[in-house]
One Martini backbone bead per residue (centre of mass of N, CA, C, O) as a GRO file, in nm:
protein
  260
    1MET     BB    1   7.812  19.969   3.528
    2LYS     BB    2   7.630  19.866   3.806
    3PHE     BB    3   7.427  20.059   4.033
    4GLU     BB    4   7.254  20.131   4.347
    5ASN     BB    5   7.331  20.461   4.445
    6ILE     BB    6   7.394  20.544   4.143
    7LEU     BB    7   7.423  20.760   3.860
    8VAL     BB    8   7.539  20.716   3.508
    9ALA     BB    9   7.638  20.956   3.256
   10ILE     BB   10   7.688  21.034   2.898
   11GLU     BB   11   7.728  21.375   2.761
   12ASN     BB   12   7.906  21.569   2.577
   13ASN     BB   13   8.174  21.484   2.745
   14LEU     BB   14   7.986  21.424   2.999
   15GLY     BB   15   7.994  21.331   3.331
   16LEU     BB   16   7.717  21.196   3.523
   17ILE     BB   17   7.669  21.211   3.875
   18THR     BB   18   7.416  21.049   4.083
   19ILE     BB   19   7.294  21.056   4.390
   20ASN     BB   20   7.059  20.766   4.472
   21ARG     BB   21   6.910  20.855   4.800
   22PRO     BB   22   6.644  21.025   4.874
   23SER     BB   23   6.534  20.882   5.137
   24LYS     BB   24   6.844  20.969   5.264
   25LEU     BB   25   6.953  21.232   5.138
   26ASN     BB   26   7.214  21.100   5.005
   27ALA     BB   27   7.369  20.943   5.198
   28LEU     BB   28   7.673  20.826   5.311
   29ASN     BB   29   7.802  20.516   5.250
   30GLY     BB   30   8.010  20.263   5.183
   31ASP     BB   31   7.883  20.187   4.908
   32THR     BB   32   7.876  20.472   4.785
   33ILE     BB   33   8.175  20.530   4.797
   34GLN     BB   34   8.260  20.289   4.617
   35GLU     BB   35   8.092  20.372   4.367
   36LEU     BB   36   8.222  20.647   4.329
   37HIS     BB   37   8.504  20.548   4.281
   38LEU     BB   38   8.437  20.381   4.025
   39ALA     BB   39   8.312  20.605   3.855
   40PHE     BB   40   8.550  20.800   3.849
   41LYS     BB   41   8.754  20.599   3.732
   42GLU     BB   42   8.598  20.538   3.470
   43LEU     BB   43   8.583  20.836   3.365
   44GLU     BB   44   8.890  20.897   3.369
   45SER     BB   45   8.949  20.652   3.149
   46ASN     BB   46   8.767  20.820   2.957
   47SER     BB   47   8.842  20.999   2.664
   48GLU     BB   48   8.543  21.130   2.624
   49VAL     BB   49   8.588  21.257   2.908
   50LYS     BB   50   8.619  21.610   3.014
   51THR     BB   51   8.388  21.613   3.233
   52ILE     BB   52   8.242  21.641   3.569
   53LEU     BB   53   7.923  21.579   3.729
   54LEU     BB   54   7.792  21.645   4.061
   55THR     BB   55   7.497  21.506   4.221
   56GLY     BB   56   7.163  21.499   4.348
   57GLU     BB   57   6.872  21.354   4.414
   58GLY     BB   58   6.649  21.585   4.384
   59GLU     BB   59   6.544  21.885   4.590
   60LYS     BB   60   6.699  21.855   4.885
   61ALA     BB   61   6.981  21.691   4.812
   62PHE     BB   62   7.299  21.618   4.776
   63VAL     BB   63   7.433  21.573   5.077
   64ALA     BB   64   7.329  21.503   5.426
   65GLY     BB   65   7.563  21.300   5.480
   66ALA     BB   66   7.626  21.051   5.684
   67ASP     BB   67   7.580  20.718   5.788
   68ILE     BB   68   7.562  20.686   6.119
   69ALA     BB   69   7.476  20.384   6.171
   70GLU     BB   70   7.757  20.261   6.073
   71PHE     BB   71   7.944  20.424   6.325
   72ALA     BB   72   7.830  20.448   6.625
   73ASN     BB   73   8.017  20.173   6.737
   74PHE     BB   74   8.297  20.265   6.708
   75SER     BB   75   8.620  20.270   6.741
   76ILE     BB   76   8.902  20.435   6.729
   77GLU     BB   77   9.028  20.267   6.501
   78GLU     BB   78   8.776  20.261   6.316
   79GLY     BB   79   8.754  20.568   6.280
   80ALA     BB   80   9.032  20.615   6.150
   81GLN     BB   81   8.986  20.419   5.915
   82LEU     BB   82   8.739  20.555   5.792
   83ALA     BB   83   8.885  20.820   5.716
   84GLU     BB   84   9.122  20.709   5.553
   85GLN     BB   85   8.961  20.549   5.337
   86GLY     BB   86   8.779  20.780   5.239
   87GLN     BB   87   8.994  20.970   5.144
   88GLU     BB   88   9.135  20.777   4.944
   89LYS     BB   89   8.880  20.674   4.775
   90LEU     BB   90   8.745  20.981   4.731
   91PHE     BB   91   8.833  21.275   4.819
   92ASN     BB   92   9.128  21.271   4.713
   93PHE     BB   93   9.064  21.147   4.442
   94VAL     BB   94   8.895  21.384   4.328
   95GLU     BB   95   9.097  21.615   4.368
   96ASN     BB   96   9.325  21.450   4.171
   97LEU     BB   97   9.191  21.466   3.924
   98SER     BB   98   9.231  21.548   3.577
   99THR     BB   99   8.931  21.578   3.577
  100PRO     BB  100   8.692  21.794   3.598
  101VAL     BB  101   8.495  21.880   3.895
  102ILE     BB  102   8.147  21.948   3.944
  103ALA     BB  103   7.945  22.085   4.192
  104ALA     BB  104   7.590  22.031   4.228
  105ILE     BB  105   7.415  22.208   4.468
  106ASN     BB  106   7.067  22.083   4.544
  107GLY     BB  107   7.100  22.150   4.867
  108PHE     BB  108   7.201  21.966   5.102
  109ALA     BB  109   7.542  22.014   5.250
  110LEU     BB  110   7.651  21.780   5.484
  111GLY     BB  111   7.932  21.708   5.595
  112GLY     BB  112   8.022  21.476   5.374
  113GLY     BB  113   7.885  21.649   5.153
  114LEU     BB  114   8.069  21.896   5.177
  115GLU     BB  115   8.335  21.741   5.148
  116LEU     BB  116   8.274  21.650   4.859
  117ALA     BB  117   8.239  21.924   4.730
  118MET     BB  118   8.532  22.026   4.816
  119SER     BB  119   8.679  21.805   4.632
  120CYS     BB  120   8.600  21.956   4.414
  121HIS     BB  121   8.707  22.204   4.196
  122PHE     BB  122   8.403  22.313   4.203
  123ARG     BB  123   8.105  22.525   4.284
  124VAL     BB  124   7.741  22.497   4.257
  125ALA     BB  125   7.443  22.664   4.366
  126SER     BB  126   7.146  22.659   4.471
  127ASP     BB  127   6.919  22.877   4.630
  128ASN     BB  128   6.843  22.626   4.850
  129ALA     BB  129   7.105  22.593   4.972
  130LYS     BB  130   7.279  22.411   5.240
  131MET     BB  131   7.565  22.446   5.466
  132GLY     BB  132   7.770  22.208   5.667
  133LEU     BB  133   7.947  22.111   5.988
  134PRO     BB  134   7.790  21.904   6.246
  135GLU     BB  135   7.978  21.705   6.405
  136VAL     BB  136   8.011  21.832   6.705
  137SER     BB  137   7.702  21.753   6.770
  138LEU     BB  138   7.816  21.427   6.778
  139GLY     BB  139   8.125  21.408   6.893
  140VAL     BB  140   8.277  21.503   6.633
  141ILE     BB  141   8.465  21.532   6.334
  142PRO     BB  142   8.575  21.602   6.052
  143GLY     BB  143   8.703  21.315   5.830
  144TYR     BB  144   8.701  21.419   5.500
  145GLY     BB  145   8.869  21.715   5.501
  146GLY     BB  146   8.720  21.966   5.638
  147THR     BB  147   8.956  22.098   5.816
  148GLN     BB  148   9.119  22.172   5.544
  149ARG     BB  149   8.939  22.282   5.306
  150LEU     BB  150   8.775  22.510   5.428
  151PRO     BB  151   9.010  22.711   5.498
  152GLN     BB  152   9.105  22.732   5.199
  153LEU     BB  153   8.826  22.867   5.101
  154VAL     BB  154   8.738  23.078   5.369
  155GLY     BB  155   8.913  23.054   5.607
  156LYS     BB  156   8.983  23.015   5.936
  157GLY     BB  157   8.756  23.175   6.080
  158ARG     BB  158   8.511  23.067   5.930
  159ALA     BB  159   8.569  22.768   5.975
  160MET     BB  160   8.560  22.767   6.280
  161GLU     BB  161   8.267  22.859   6.304
  162MET     BB  162   8.129  22.637   6.146
  163ILE     BB  163   8.245  22.398   6.315
  164LEU     BB  164   8.183  22.493   6.619
  165THR     BB  165   7.864  22.550   6.568
  166ALA     BB  166   7.727  22.357   6.344
  167GLY     BB  167   7.629  22.536   6.122
  168MET     BB  168   7.440  22.686   5.874
  169ILE     BB  169   7.447  22.795   5.535
  170THR     BB  170   7.389  22.978   5.274
  171ALA     BB  171   7.437  23.035   4.951
  172GLU     BB  172   7.514  23.332   4.992
  173ASP     BB  173   7.731  23.286   5.205
  174ALA     BB  174   7.904  23.098   5.028
  175TYR     BB  175   7.964  23.302   4.810
  176ARG     BB  176   8.096  23.530   4.990
  177SER     BB  177   8.330  23.314   5.094
  178GLY     BB  178   8.403  23.104   4.838
  179LEU     BB  179   8.265  22.813   4.834
  180VAL     BB  180   8.112  22.931   4.590
  181ASN     BB  181   8.080  23.052   4.252
  182HIS     BB  182   7.760  23.000   4.231
  183ILE     BB  183   7.413  23.112   4.188
  184VAL     BB  184   7.110  22.927   4.112
  185PRO     BB  185   6.839  22.825   4.015
  186HIS     BB  186   6.732  22.516   4.059
  187ALA     BB  187   6.622  22.466   3.760
  188ASP     BB  188   6.927  22.568   3.638
  189LEU     BB  189   7.174  22.407   3.741
  190LEU     BB  190   7.256  22.194   3.522
  191ASP     BB  191   7.271  22.382   3.281
  192PHE     BB  192   7.488  22.568   3.392
  193CYS     BB  193   7.705  22.343   3.439
  194LYS     BB  194   7.711  22.251   3.139
  195LYS     BB  195   7.817  22.523   3.028
  196LEU     BB  196   8.080  22.517   3.186
  197ALA     BB  197   8.182  22.253   3.072
  198LEU     BB  198   8.199  22.350   2.775
  199ARG     BB  199   8.417  22.564   2.827
  200ILE     BB  200   8.633  22.363   2.918
  201GLN     BB  201   8.622  22.172   2.651
  202LYS     BB  202   8.777  22.384   2.463
  203ASN     BB  203   9.021  22.297   2.602
  204SER     BB  204   9.302  22.155   2.715
  205PRO     BB  205   9.343  21.859   2.871
  206ALA     BB  206   9.644  21.860   2.927
  207ALA     BB  207   9.653  22.140   3.067
  208ILE     BB  208   9.434  22.093   3.281
  209SER     BB  209   9.580  21.869   3.439
  210GLN     BB  210   9.827  22.054   3.513
  211ALA     BB  211   9.670  22.271   3.662
  212ILE     BB  212   9.557  22.102   3.884
  213LEU     BB  213   9.828  22.005   3.995
  214ALA     BB  214   9.943  22.290   4.063
  215VAL     BB  215   9.725  22.393   4.252
  216ASN     BB  216   9.729  22.159   4.460
  217ALA     BB  217  10.027  22.193   4.550
  218GLY     BB  218   9.986  22.463   4.722
  219PHE     BB  219   9.820  22.261   4.953
  220LYS     BB  220  10.076  22.085   5.008
  221GLU     BB  221  10.268  21.945   5.223
  222GLY     BB  222  10.600  21.961   5.102
  223THR     BB  223  10.509  22.136   4.854
  224ASN     BB  224  10.619  22.311   4.565
  225GLY     BB  225  10.423  22.491   4.363
  226PHE     BB  226  10.627  22.634   4.177
  227GLU     BB  227  10.780  22.377   4.086
  228THR     BB  228  10.532  22.237   3.971
  229GLU     BB  229  10.467  22.450   3.761
  230ILE     BB  230  10.727  22.439   3.599
  231LYS     BB  231  10.699  22.140   3.516
  232ALA     BB  232  10.415  22.159   3.390
  233PHE     BB  233  10.484  22.365   3.181
  234GLY     BB  234  10.703  22.205   3.035
  235LYS     BB  235  10.524  21.953   2.967
  236CYS     BB  236  10.338  22.100   2.758
  237PHE     BB  237  10.559  22.119   2.524
  238GLY     BB  238  10.519  21.786   2.470
  239THR     BB  239  10.246  21.834   2.339
  240GLU     BB  240   9.996  21.833   2.104
  241ASP     BB  241   9.826  22.065   2.219
  242PHE     BB  242  10.043  22.284   2.195
  243LYS     BB  243  10.082  22.269   1.891
  244GLU     BB  244   9.785  22.325   1.825
  245GLY     BB  245   9.736  22.591   1.983
  246THR     BB  246   9.956  22.766   1.850
  247THR     BB  247   9.884  22.720   1.555
  248ALA     BB  248   9.595  22.823   1.570
  249PHE     BB  249   9.663  23.104   1.661
  250LEU     BB  250   9.849  23.176   1.408
  251ASP     BB  251   9.601  23.088   1.205
  252LYS     BB  252   9.321  23.185   1.311
  253ARG     BB  253   9.196  22.926   1.473
  254LYS     BB  254   9.047  22.660   1.597
  255ALA     BB  255   9.112  22.430   1.820
  256ASN     BB  256   9.201  22.066   1.817
  257PHE     BB  257   9.182  21.878   2.087
  258THR     BB  258   9.308  21.554   2.235
  259GLY     BB  259   9.501  21.527   2.510
  260LYS     BB  260   9.822  21.474   2.402
   0.00000   0.00000   0.00000
């Protein structure tokens, strides 16, 4: 599938999505959100893809926010619809993918950009990265899940400060608060993330998908994460991966997982 605003490649069972609007600091507009949805959906359905890496083109920005010109004149109803559709089509969609998604934050991750990074299963930042949710400085609030995911990752107090001051934090601050898992030199970012992806790929895709489901369940209102874990744990026993993993362990050999 050909895209106008993103680049998609597959190598070594890794799907690489690059948001390719460097002249706009990779800002998210409606077309880009739609393309990202289609790209994630396509990679999720590809049995050869075991992990997905998301990054931005260039050295300045992962995603420097949403394209404000698109919604500056929206009504109350249009604004609510924008948030609802965006969450459903991209942000919640990414969070709930069964294929692990790593965000490689290669510069500014602001507003919708940080919200997109937080939708990924975990984040790695380059040492020049800066992150923030500046929406209240524009008279609006984060609408793509930022008010929910940021407190989950850094705690209520830190999240409140970041959102209410509209300020940016450094990669080091993000690491200390748990927003990102690692900081690496900018030049090493993609190689580091690819090595992480390879470590994930050695494990059972079937088990990984159930682990993602169980972890996410603990953060969903009305869902009992422990019950979800029990069911997911039991489901693993019916997979070929479980049979292969346990047999390989007992035979003292490396497992060859198929994801079935």
